[in-house]
C-alpha positions in Angstrom: 3.0 22.2 -23.0 0.6 22.6 -26.0 1.8 20.5 -28.9 0.6 20.4 -32.7 1.4 17.5 -34.8 1.2 17.8 -38.8 0.9 14.2 -40.0 0.2 11.7 -42.9 -1.3 7.8 -42.1 2.4 6.2 -41.1 4.0 9.3 -39.4 0.9 9.3 -37.4 1.3 5.9 -36.3 4.8 6.9 -35.5 4.3 9.6 -33.6 1.1 8.4 -31.7 3.0 6.3 -29.3 5.3 9.4 -28.4 1.6 11.1 -27.7 0.8 8.5 -25.3 3.7 9.0 -23.1 3.7 13.4 -23.0 2.3 15.1 -20.4 1.0 17.6 -23.3 -2.0 18.9 -24.7 -2.3 17.5 -28.6 -3.3 19.7 -31.5 -3.9 17.2 -34.7 -3.6 18.2 -38.2 -4.0 15.6 -40.3 -3.0 14.9 -44.0 -4.8 12.4 -46.3 -7.2 9.5 -45.8 -6.3 7.5 -42.5 -4.3 9.8 -40.7 -7.7 11.8 -39.0 -9.2 8.8 -37.9 -6.0 7.4 -36.1 -4.9 10.9 -34.5 -8.8 12.2 -32.9 -8.7 10.3 -29.9 -5.5 11.4 -29.6 -6.4 15.2 -29.8 -8.0 18.0 -28.1 -8.7 19.2 -31.8 -8.1 18.2 -35.1 -8.5 19.8 -38.0 -7.5 18.9 -41.8 -4.5 20.4 -44.1 -5.5 18.7 -47.4 -4.0 15.2 -48.8 -1.3 15.1 -51.2 -2.1 14.7 -55.0 -2.3 11.0 -56.2 -0.3 9.6 -58.9 -2.6 8.9 -61.6 -5.0 11.4 -61.0 -5.7 14.2 -62.8 -2.4 16.2 -63.7 -1.9 19.5 -62.8 0.7 22.6 -63.9 3.4 23.7 -61.3 1.4 26.9 -60.6 -1.5 25.2 -59.7 0.3 22.6 -57.5 2.1 25.6 -55.7 -1.0 27.4 -55.2 -2.8 24.5 -53.4 0.3 24.0 -51.4 -0.2 27.9 -50.5 -3.6 27.2 -49.5 -2.9 24.4 -47.3 0.2 26.3 -45.7 -2.5 29.2 -44.7 -5.1 26.5 -43.9 -2.4 25.1 -41.7 -1.4 28.4 -40.1 -5.4 29.7 -39.5 -5.2 26.0 -37.7 -2.8 26.7 -35.1 -2.8 30.5 -35.2 -3.7 31.8 -31.5 -3.5 28.6 -30.4 -0.5 29.0 -27.8 1.6 26.3 -29.1 5.2 24.9 -27.8 6.3 22.9 -30.1 5.4 21.7 -33.7 6.4 18.0 -34.4 6.5 16.8 -38.0 7.3 13.1 -39.4 7.9 11.8 -43.2 8.8 13.1 -46.1 5.7 14.3 -47.6 3.4 17.4 -47.9 2.1 17.1 -44.6 5.5 18.2 -43.3 6.2 20.8 -45.7 2.6 22.3 -45.1 3.5 21.9 -41.1 6.8 23.2 -41.1 6.4 26.4 -42.9 3.5 27.3 -41.2 5.1 26.9 -37.8 8.0 28.8 -38.9 5.6 31.4 -40.2 4.1 31.7 -36.7 7.7 31.6 -35.1 6.9 28.1 -33.5 9.6 25.9 -32.3 10.2 23.0 -34.8 10.8 19.1 -34.2 11.1 17.0 -37.5 11.6 13.0 -37.1 13.5 12.1 -40.3 13.1 8.4 -41.4 13.7 8.8 -45.3 17.5 9.8 -45.0 18.0 10.2 -48.7 15.3 11.8 -49.6 13.9 14.0 -47.1 11.6 17.4 -47.7 13.8 20.6 -48.3 11.8 22.4 -45.4 13.4 20.2 -42.5 16.4 22.7 -43.2 14.3 25.4 -41.1 13.5 22.5 -38.5 14.9 23.6 -34.6 15.9 20.1 -33.9 16.1 16.9 -36.8 15.9 13.2 -35.3 17.5 10.0 -37.1 17.1 6.7 -36.1 20.6 6.0 -36.0 24.3 7.5 -35.7 25.4 6.9 -39.2 22.5 8.6 -40.5 22.7 11.4 -38.2 26.2 11.9 -39.8 24.6 11.3 -43.1 21.8 14.3 -42.7 24.9 16.7 -40.9 26.9 15.9 -43.6 25.0 15.7 -46.6 22.9 18.8 -46.0 24.4 20.4 -43.5 21.6 20.2 -40.7 23.1 22.1 -37.6 21.2 19.9 -34.6 20.5 16.2 -35.6 20.0 13.6 -32.4 20.2 10.2 -32.5 17.2 8.5 -31.2 18.0 5.0 -32.2 15.4 3.6 -33.7 11.8 3.3 -35.4 8.8 4.2 -33.1 6.9 3.0 -35.6 7.6 -0.8 -35.4 6.3 -0.5 -31.6 3.1 0.4 -33.0 2.9 -1.9 -35.4 3.7 -4.6 -32.4 0.9 -3.3 -30.3 -1.6 -3.0 -33.0 -5.3 -4.4 -32.4 -5.1 -6.6 -35.8 -7.9 -8.7 -36.8 -7.7 -12.4 -37.0 -6.3 -13.9 -40.6 -9.4 -15.3 -41.1 -11.8 -12.7 -40.4 -9.4 -10.4 -42.9 -9.8 -13.3 -45.0 -13.7 -13.1 -45.1 -13.9 -9.8 -45.7 -12.1 -9.7 -49.0 -13.6 -13.0 -50.0 -10.3 -14.1 -50.7 -8.1 -17.0 -49.6 -4.5 -17.9 -50.5 -3.8 -14.3 -51.4 -0.7 -11.9 -52.3 -1.3 -8.8 -51.3 0.2 -5.7 -53.3 1.1 -2.5 -51.9 1.3 0.3 -54.1 3.6 3.8 -53.0 5.2 6.9 -53.4 8.2 5.0 -54.7 6.2 4.0 -58.0 6.1 5.9 -60.9 2.2 5.6 -62.5 4.0 4.7 -66.3 5.2 1.7 -64.2 2.0 0.1 -63.2 1.2 -1.6 -66.4 4.3 -3.7 -66.7 3.2 -4.2 -62.8 -0.2 -5.8 -63.6 1.2 -7.7 -66.1 3.6 -8.9 -64.1 1.3 -9.6 -60.9 -1.7 -11.4 -63.3 1.2 -14.1 -63.9 1.4 -14.9 -60.0 -0.9 -18.4 -59.3 -2.6 -16.7 -56.6 -5.4 -14.8 -55.9 -4.3 -11.0 -55.8 -5.5 -7.9 -53.8 -4.1 -4.4 -55.1 -4.0 -1.8 -52.4 -3.6 1.6 -54.7 -2.6 3.8 -51.6 -1.0 6.7 -53.3 -2.9 5.7 -56.4 -6.2 6.5 -57.6 -8.1 3.8 -57.2 -10.3 3.9 -60.3 -6.9 4.6 -62.4 -5.7 1.5 -61.0 -9.1 -0.7 -61.6 -9.0 0.4 -65.0 -5.4 -0.8 -65.8 -6.4 -4.2 -64.2 -9.4 -4.3 -66.7 -7.6 -3.7 -69.7 -5.2 -6.1 -69.4 -6.2 -9.6 -70.1 -6.4 -12.6 -68.1 -6.7 -10.4 -64.5 -9.6 -12.1 -63.2 -7.6 -12.9 -60.1 -6.4 -9.3 -59.1 -9.0 -7.4 -57.3 -8.1 -3.3 -56.2 -9.4 -2.3 -53.1 -11.3 0.8 -52.7 -10.4 3.6 -50.3 -8.8 4.0 -46.2 -8.1 -0.1 -45.5 -6.5 -1.7 -42.6 -3.2 -2.6 -44.6 -1.1 -4.2 -41.1 -4.5 -6.6 -40.6 -4.2 -7.6 -44.7 -1.0 -7.8 -44.6 -1.1 -10.5 -42.1 -3.9 -12.4 -43.7 -1.8 -12.6 -46.9 0.7 -15.5 -48.1 3.0 -12.6 -49.4 2.9 -8.6 -49.7 4.7 -7.0 -53.0 5.2 -3.5 -52.2 6.4 -0.1 -54.1 6.4 2.0 -50.6 8.9 3.1 -48.6 9.7 3.3 -44.7 6.4 2.4 -43.5 5.8 -0.8 -45.0 9.0 -1.9 -45.1 9.2 -1.6 -40.7 5.4 -3.1 -40.9 6.3 -6.1 -43.1 9.9 -6.4 -40.6 7.5 -6.6 -37.3 4.9 -8.7 -39.1 7.1 -11.1 -40.7 5.2 -11.2 -43.3 7.2 -12.8 -46.4 7.9 -9.6 -48.7 9.6 -8.6 -51.9 9.9 -4.8 -52.6 10.0 -3.3 -55.8 13.1 -1.5 -56.9 11.4 2.1 -57.8 12.5 5.2 -58.3 14.1 6.2 -55.3 17.1 3.9 -55.7 18.8 4.9 -52.4 16.4 5.2 -49.9 16.8 4.3 -45.9 13.5 2.1 -46.7 16.3 0.0 -49.0 18.6 0.1 -46.5 16.5 -1.1 -43.7 14.7 -3.9 -46.2 18.0 -5.5 -47.3 19.0 -5.9 -43.5 15.4 -7.4 -42.7 16.4 -9.9 -45.2 13.9 -8.4 -47.7 14.9 -8.6 -51.7 14.7 -5.5 -53.4 13.6 -6.7 -57.0 12.9 -5.2 -60.2 9.2 -5.6 -61.6 9.5 -8.3 -64.4 11.4 -10.5 -61.8 8.7 -10.5 -59.4 7.2 -14.0 -60.9 10.6 -15.9 -60.5 11.6 -14.2 -57.1 8.1 -15.0 -55.2 8.7 -18.5 -55.6 11.2 -18.9 -52.7 10.3 -15.8 -50.4 12.2 -15.6 -47.7 10.5 -14.5 -44.3 12.2 -10.9 -42.8 13.4 -11.2 -39.3 12.6 -8.4 -37.4 14.2 -9.6 -34.4 15.2 -5.8 -32.4 12.9 -3.5 -34.3 10.7 -3.3 -31.8 13.0 -3.1 -29.1 15.2 -0.2 -30.4 12.0 1.5 -31.0 10.6 1.3 -27.2 14.4 3.2 -26.7 13.3 5.5 -29.5 10.1 6.7 -28.2 12.1 7.2 -24.7 14.6 9.3 -26.7 12.1 11.1 -28.2 10.3 12.3 -25.0 13.2 12.9 -23.2 14.0 15.3 -26.2 10.7 16.9 -26.2 10.4 17.7 -22.5 14.3 19.4 -22.7 13.5 20.8 -26.1 14.1 24.6 -25.2 17.6 23.8 -23.7 18.5 21.2 -26.9 17.3 23.4 -30.1 20.1 25.4 -31.5 20.4 27.6 -35.1 18.5 26.0 -37.9 20.3 24.5 -41.4 18.5 27.3 -43.3 19.0 28.3 -47.2 22.0 26.5 -47.3 20.6 23.0 -45.9 17.2 23.9 -48.3 19.4 24.1 -51.6 21.2 21.0 -50.8 18.0 19.3 -50.0 16.6 20.4 -52.9 19.1 19.9 -55.1 19.3 16.0 -54.0 15.6 15.6 -54.3 15.8 16.9 -57.9 17.0 13.6 -59.3 13.4 11.8 -58.1 11.3 14.5 -59.8 
């Protein structure tokens, strides 16, 4: 079997434990920084299919964005065309999913999508042959809310298994690299808007401990300029480039994050005392999971108060369920021809598009 996978950083971590159990040749389609480095050891060939626009970077018109997406879709088509691909696998809710599923459909390659965000999926999953969900409750939601035709419950999150088995730096090593001790890590992500950043910088500079900011989906120079423009920010340092975020999380006294499912799972497995910022995705599977783990979802203005009594998340069960989900995915992939059915199609596409519009 020959499989293509399109993935950003967190989806790559989700897929790797599955790939390791498959008897298949893997073609990697890396999207954004870090993904190519992770996927290369598991792939016979690897191609870049672009990256998402960072919040805070130069604004582009809708026409420019559409043009870039089309170029990346064509780049993806060229990467897999004529390679004898039996299956395209995608995961998550970012541009890698859109490009991977679009290219596979153009080439009539069967598609499997691993959905984790549930309430805010990418509209192109309407054209996946099969979609998976991490629970029966979420499977029913995807079918009823978006009219998806073929959804399977895999009973967990494979990423939790990957995080549990990561070779992380010792806490002291991470502290030495970043020349800081007793610090708070602030991880920015897709659940924050650029206009929220000044308020966030003002909130974290009030903390009594040093602060490291990992920009992730935001332009690091943009974040650095905001920090420098804010008075009394000497205790705040902005990290540049791709960083080993789980290692820094483990070394931190506390984590504050504005991202979604990936970091929520990492915080749960590593049991890092955490606060999740209430972002514009007020309804999101990562919010559900954070609450189940005991991670508080707070407004930015409440961070200085809430971090004083921050709980340790209860991640028990995440890894055990992750192992089940990996085995279930391997079984689905190995019997894919027997499981694929009719796609959701345009009706599902429109339902998802309308649901996503409230977050634009």
